[in-house]
C-alpha positions in Angstrom: 14.2 35.5 -17.3 13.2 37.6 -14.3 9.5 37.8 -13.3 8.2 41.3 -12.4 7.6 41.7 -8.7 3.9 42.5 -9.3 3.4 39.3 -11.4 5.1 37.0 -8.9 3.2 38.7 -6.1 -0.2 37.7 -7.7 1.2 34.2 -8.2 2.4 33.8 -4.6 -1.0 35.1 -3.4 -3.0 32.7 -5.6 -0.8 29.7 -4.9 -0.7 30.4 -1.1 -4.4 31.0 -0.9 -5.3 27.7 -2.6 -2.7 25.8 -0.6 -4.0 27.2 2.6 -7.5 26.1 1.7 -6.3 22.6 0.9 -4.4 22.3 4.3 -7.3 23.9 6.2 -9.5 20.9 5.3 -6.9 18.5 6.6 -7.4 19.7 10.2 -10.5 21.8 10.4 -12.6 18.6 10.7 -10.7 17.3 13.8 -12.6 19.4 16.4 -15.9 18.5 14.8 -15.3 14.7 15.1 -17.4 14.2 18.3 -20.3 16.2 16.8 -20.1 14.3 13.5 -20.0 11.0 15.3 -23.1 11.9 17.3 -25.0 13.3 14.3 -24.3 10.5 11.9 -24.0 7.6 14.3 -20.4 6.5 13.7 -17.5 5.4 15.9 -13.7 5.9 15.9 -13.1 3.8 12.7 -15.8 5.9 10.9 -14.2 9.1 12.1 -10.8 7.9 10.9 -12.3 7.3 7.5 -13.8 10.8 7.5 -10.3 12.2 7.9 -8.5 9.7 5.8 -10.8 9.6 2.8 -9.6 13.1 2.0 -6.0 12.3 2.7 -6.0 9.1 0.7 -7.7 10.5 -2.4 -5.4 13.5 -2.1 -2.3 11.3 -1.9 -3.3 8.8 -4.6 -4.2 11.4 -7.2 -1.4 14.0 -6.6 0.9 12.5 -9.2 -1.9 12.7 -11.8 -2.5 16.3 -10.8 1.2 17.1 -11.4 1.1 15.3 -14.7 -2.0 17.1 -15.9 -0.6 20.5 -14.8 2.6 19.9 -16.7 0.7 18.7 -19.8 -2.2 21.2 -20.0 -0.9 24.2 -18.0 -0.8 24.6 -14.2 -3.2 27.5 -13.9 -5.9 25.7 -16.0 -5.7 22.5 -13.9 -5.5 24.5 -10.7 -8.8 26.2 -11.4 -10.4 23.0 -12.4 -9.4 21.3 -9.2 -10.7 24.3 -7.3 -14.1 23.9 -8.9 -14.2 20.2 -8.0 -13.1 21.1 -4.4 -16.0 23.6 -4.1 -18.6 21.1 -5.4 -17.4 18.4 -3.0 -17.4 20.8 -0.1 -21.1 21.5 -0.8 -21.7 17.8 -0.8 -19.9 17.4 2.5 -22.0 20.1 4.0 -25.2 18.5 2.9 -24.3 14.8 3.6 -27.1 12.9 5.2 -25.0 9.9 6.4 -21.4 9.0 7.2 -21.1 7.1 4.0 -22.0 10.1 1.9 -19.7 12.3 3.9 -16.8 9.9 3.4 -17.4 9.8 -0.4 -17.7 13.6 -0.6 -14.4 13.9 1.4 -12.8 11.6 -1.2 -13.9 14.0 -3.9 -12.5 16.9 -2.0 -9.2 15.1 -1.9 -9.4 14.7 -5.7 -9.8 18.4 -6.2 -7.0 19.2 -3.8 -4.8 16.8 -5.7 -5.2 18.8 -8.9 -4.6 22.1 -7.0 -1.5 21.4 -4.9 1.2 20.4 -7.4 0.0 23.1 -9.8 0.3 25.7 -7.1 3.9 24.7 -6.6 4.5 24.7 -10.4 3.1 28.2 -10.7 5.5 29.4 -8.0 8.5 27.7 -9.5 7.9 29.1 -12.9 7.2 32.6 -11.6 10.5 32.6 -9.7 12.4 31.8 -12.9 16.1 31.0 -12.2 16.3 33.1 -9.1 16.9 30.5 -6.3 16.7 33.1 -3.5 13.4 34.4 -4.8 12.1 30.8 -5.1 13.1 30.0 -1.5 11.3 33.1 -0.2 8.2 32.3 -2.3 8.1 28.7 -1.1 8.5 30.0 2.5 5.4 32.2 2.1 3.5 29.4 0.3 4.5 26.9 3.1 3.6 29.5 5.7 0.0 29.8 4.3 -0.3 26.0 4.5 1.2 25.8 7.9 -1.0 28.5 9.3 -4.1 26.8 7.8 -3.2 23.5 9.3 -2.8 25.1 12.7 -5.8 27.4 12.4 -8.1 24.6 11.2 -9.1 23.4 14.7 -9.5 27.0 15.9 -11.7 28.0 12.9 -13.6 24.7 13.2 -14.2 25.3 17.0 -15.4 28.8 16.4 -17.8 27.7 13.7 -19.1 24.9 15.9 -19.7 27.4 18.7 -22.3 29.3 16.6 -23.6 26.8 14.1 -23.5 23.0 13.1 -20.6 20.9 12.0 -21.8 21.3 8.4 -20.5 24.9 8.4 -16.9 23.7 8.4 -17.4 22.4 4.9 -19.8 25.1 3.5 -17.3 27.9 4.5 -15.1 26.6 1.7 -17.4 28.0 -1.0 -16.7 31.7 -0.6 -13.0 30.9 0.0 -12.9 29.0 -3.3 -14.4 32.0 -5.1 -11.8 34.4 -3.7 -9.0 31.9 -4.5 -10.2 31.5 -8.1 -10.3 35.3 -8.6 -6.7 35.6 -7.4 -5.6 32.7 -9.7 -6.9 34.5 -12.8 -4.3 37.2 -12.1 -1.4 34.7 -12.1 0.6 33.8 -15.2 -0.1 30.5 -16.9 2.8 28.0 -17.4 3.8 26.7 -20.8 2.4 23.2 -21.3 4.9 20.4 -21.7 5.3 18.9 -25.2 3.2 15.7 -25.4 5.1 12.4 -25.1 3.2 9.4 -24.0 -0.2 8.9 -22.6 -1.7 8.9 -19.1 -0.5 6.0 -16.9 -3.8 4.5 -15.9 -2.4 1.1 -14.6 0.0 3.0 -12.3 -2.8 5.3 -11.1 -5.1 2.4 -10.3 -2.4 0.4 -8.5 -1.4 3.4 -6.5 -4.9 4.0 -5.3 -5.4 0.4 -4.4 -2.1 0.1 -2.5 -2.8 3.2 -0.4 -6.4 2.4 0.3 -5.8 -1.2 1.2 -2.9 -0.5 3.6 -4.8 2.3 5.3 -7.9 0.1 5.6 -5.8 -2.7 7.3 -4.4 -0.2 9.8 -7.7 1.4 10.6 -9.7 -1.8 10.9 -7.0 -3.8 12.8 -8.2 -2.5 16.2 -12.0 -3.0 15.9 -11.7 -6.3 14.0 -8.5 -7.7 15.4 -5.0 -7.9 13.8 -5.5 -11.5 12.7 -8.9 -11.0 11.2 -9.2 -12.3 7.7 -10.3 -9.0 6.2 -7.5 -7.1 7.9 -4.9 -9.6 6.7 -6.4 -9.7 3.2 -6.3 -5.8 3.0 -2.7 -5.7 4.1 -1.7 -8.4 1.6 -3.6 -6.7 -1.2 -1.9 -3.4 -0.3 1.6 -4.9 -0.4 0.9 -6.7 -3.7 -0.5 -3.6 -5.3 2.5 -1.6 -4.1 4.9 -4.1 -5.6 2.8 -4.1 -8.8 2.9 -0.3 -8.9 6.7 -0.3 -8.7 6.9 -2.9 -11.5 4.5 -1.0 -13.8 6.3 2.3 -13.2 9.7 0.7 -14.0 8.5 -0.7 -17.3 6.1 2.1 -18.4 7.2 4.4 -21.3 5.4 7.3 -19.6 5.3 6.5 -15.9 3.1 8.4 -13.5 6.0 8.2 -11.0 9.4 8.4 -12.8 11.6 6.2 -10.6 14.6 7.9 -12.0 13.8 10.8 -9.6 14.8 8.7 -6.7 18.4 8.2 -8.0 19.0 11.7 -6.7 19.8 11.1 -3.0 18.7 14.6 -2.0 15.3 14.1 -3.6 14.8 10.7 -1.9 15.8 11.9 1.5 13.6 15.0 1.3 10.6 12.9 0.3 11.3 10.5 3.2 11.6 13.5 5.5 8.2 14.7 4.3 6.5 11.4 5.0 7.8 11.4 8.6 6.8 15.0 9.3 3.3 14.5 8.1 2.8 11.1 9.6 3.7 12.4 13.1 1.9 15.7 12.9 -1.4 14.6 11.4 -1.5 11.5 13.6 -0.9 13.7 16.7 -3.5 16.3 15.9 -6.1 13.5 15.5 -5.3 12.0 18.9 -4.9 15.4 20.6 -8.4 16.3 19.4 -9.8 13.2 21.1 -7.7 13.9 24.2 -8.8 17.5 24.6 -12.5 16.7 24.2 -13.0 13.2 25.5 -10.4 13.2 28.3 -10.2 16.8 29.4 -13.8 17.7 28.5 -13.1 20.7 26.3 -15.9 22.0 24.2 -15.3 22.6 20.4 -14.5 26.3 20.8 -12.2 25.7 23.8 -10.4 22.9 21.9 -10.0 25.1 18.9 -8.5 27.9 21.0 -6.1 25.4 22.6 -4.4 25.1 19.2 -3.9 28.8 18.7 -0.2 28.8 19.6 0.4 26.4 16.7 -0.9 29.2 14.3 1.3 31.9 15.7 4.4 29.7 15.7 3.9 28.6 12.1 3.6 32.2 10.9 6.9 33.3 12.4 8.9 30.2 11.8 7.9 29.6 8.2 8.9 33.1 7.2 12.2 32.8 9.1 12.8 29.4 7.4 12.5 30.9 4.0 15.2 33.5 4.9 17.5 30.9 6.4 17.2 28.6 3.4 18.0 31.5 1.0 21.1 32.2 3.1 22.5 28.8 3.9 20.5 26.1 2.0 18.1 23.4 3.2 20.4 21.1 5.3 20.5 22.8 8.7 16.8 23.9 8.7 15.8 20.3 8.1 18.1 19.0 10.8 17.2 21.5 13.5 13.5 21.4 12.5 13.2 17.7 13.1 15.0 17.9 16.4 12.7 20.7 17.7 9.7 18.8 16.5 10.9 15.7 18.4 11.4 17.8 21.6 7.8 18.9 21.3 6.5 15.3 21.1 8.7 14.5 24.1 6.7 17.0 26.2 3.5 15.2 25.3 4.7 12.3 27.5 4.0 14.6 30.5 0.3 14.8 29.8 -2.2 12.8 31.8 -6.0 12.6 32.4 -6.1 15.9 34.4 -3.3 18.0 32.9 -3.6 21.8 32.9 -3.4 23.6 29.6 -0.1 25.3 30.6 1.6 21.9 30.5 0.6 21.4 26.9 1.7 24.9 25.8 5.4 24.2 25.3 4.7 21.2 23.1 2.1 23.2 21.1 4.9 25.8 20.4 7.8 23.4 19.7 5.9 21.0 17.3 4.9 23.6 14.7 8.2 25.4 15.3 10.1 22.3 14.2 7.7 21.5 11.3 7.8 25.2 10.2 11.5 25.1 9.9 11.8 21.8 8.2 9.0 21.7 5.6 10.0 24.8 3.5 13.6 23.5 3.5 12.5 20.1 2.4 10.3 21.5 -0.4 13.1 23.8 -1.6 15.5 20.9 -1.6 13.1 18.9 -3.8 12.7 21.7 -6.3 16.4 22.4 -6.5 17.2 18.7 -7.1 15.2 18.4 -10.4 15.0 20.1 -13.7 12.5 23.0 -14.0 10.3 21.2 -16.4 10.0 18.3 -13.9 8.8 20.6 -11.0 5.2 19.6 -11.4 5.7 15.8 -11.1 8.4 16.4 -8.4 5.9 18.4 -6.4 3.3 15.8 -6.9 5.6 13.0 -5.7 6.7 14.9 -2.6 3.2 15.9 -1.6 1.7 12.5 -2.5 4.2 10.9 -0.2 3.4 13.5 2.5 -0.3 13.0 2.3 0.1 9.2 2.3 2.2 9.6 5.4 -0.5 11.8 7.0 -3.2 9.2 6.2 -1.1 6.4 7.7 -0.4 8.6 10.8 -4.1 9.1 11.4 -4.8 5.4 11.0 -1.8 4.3 13.1 -2.0 6.8 16.0 -5.8 6.6 16.0 -5.6 2.8 16.3 -3.3 3.3 19.4 -5.8 5.7 21.1 -9.2 3.8 21.3 -12.3 5.2 22.9 -11.8 5.2 26.7 -10.0 7.9 28.7 -7.2 5.6 29.7 -6.8 4.3 26.2 -6.6 7.8 24.7 -3.9 8.9 27.2 -1.9 5.7 26.7 -2.3 6.1 23.0 -1.1 9.7 23.1 2.1 8.6 25.0 2.7 5.7 22.6 2.2 7.9 19.6 4.6 10.5 21.0 7.3 7.9 21.5 6.9 6.6 18.0 7.0 10.2 16.7 10.2 11.0 18.6 12.0 7.9 17.1 10.9 8.8 13.5 11.8 12.5 13.8 15.3 11.6 15.1 15.6 9.4 12.0 14.5 12.3 9.8 17.1 14.6 11.3 19.8 12.0 10.8 18.8 11.5 7.2 19.0 15.2 6.5 22.4 15.4 8.2 23.8 12.6 6.1 22.2 13.1 2.7 21.3 16.8 2.2 24.5 18.6 1.5 26.4 20.4 -1.2 23.7 23.1 -1.7 25.4 26.3 -2.5 24.4 29.5 -0.8 21.9 31.5 -2.9 23.1 34.6 -4.5 
């Protein structure tokens, strides 16, 4: 069945608008971190939690978001998530303490978790069986998210230039209203027939595993790697992870169908997504500290420094959709990871007094590589599963990506520390780690993503 261009146009607009909002809140907070630290009296570990509370809640609940969208209708769950996101944004903007802000950020993540897989389901259903149309729609959807990720620091910097850090959260309220109006014009999906209940044990174990591992990584630097709390959190995370796999293997209605990973293309694409998010989110966190604490940039100047990321994402995401529709996902994934790795390599040239011109090539190559690879990775996942599984597949992919991003912020942030020398050394160490991981991602795509036929 072919969807009318007008109908899919509204669906693409609604899904892309919401996805852009979700991604905006991943990075908009970064340029505000020094202001938040000063206003609420928190250090590096507290700032990592401000960023990671959102990412962790997002990652841990994405699978449930996909399940609920498949069960009750993607548009209905998408709108419900948007309402929660708006309420949580208001709570963030009014937060009187770091603890309240962190809790509100976790609620934002829960709203985003309901929205994201449903946005992808709306797109997949609107495209019908037209693989070329699906690839182009995903390219536009990914472009919206990529632009928002890159524009977040710029928008945050501009808002901080005229008002307080609270505005970066309150600005979400009118944006949510527009996104909801667009969504009402999109077509609803057909709810999946009921079979089995909600996987509560799997959900709880998933949340525990992600939160404990991230806590261990974040607190390892201030408390010490051999501290009892750090070791206990790490052990708890590993045990919960093992319990999660066991529960999902035995459950009649698992939150995460492990059978999806029998498809090598699906498994490789998910692993690719983890690496891309881990490296990018971790790097943006450290770069924000580098620009403001080492080079002395103000919030507006730091936001403007990220402007090339935005322009690169716009062009490359759209080109990627065309390339995937023509040749499949394999080569865009391979080339994208290599370009991204080259951008991280250029970060090794930066020091305590580097001019902006030295950063510019890296700020072009990193989003260029990510912009090529992410639409291809997403399309590969959707093409590897049956249409009725697109919601849960999208949830698995994006849960893995957000978990990767949370670990990236925790890991790269732990490498940076507070002093100028520590931030520069941490930036270099993070860049080397990212290069190795991205080369691995490129090799994974070269070996495992194949056999995709050219779209008609």
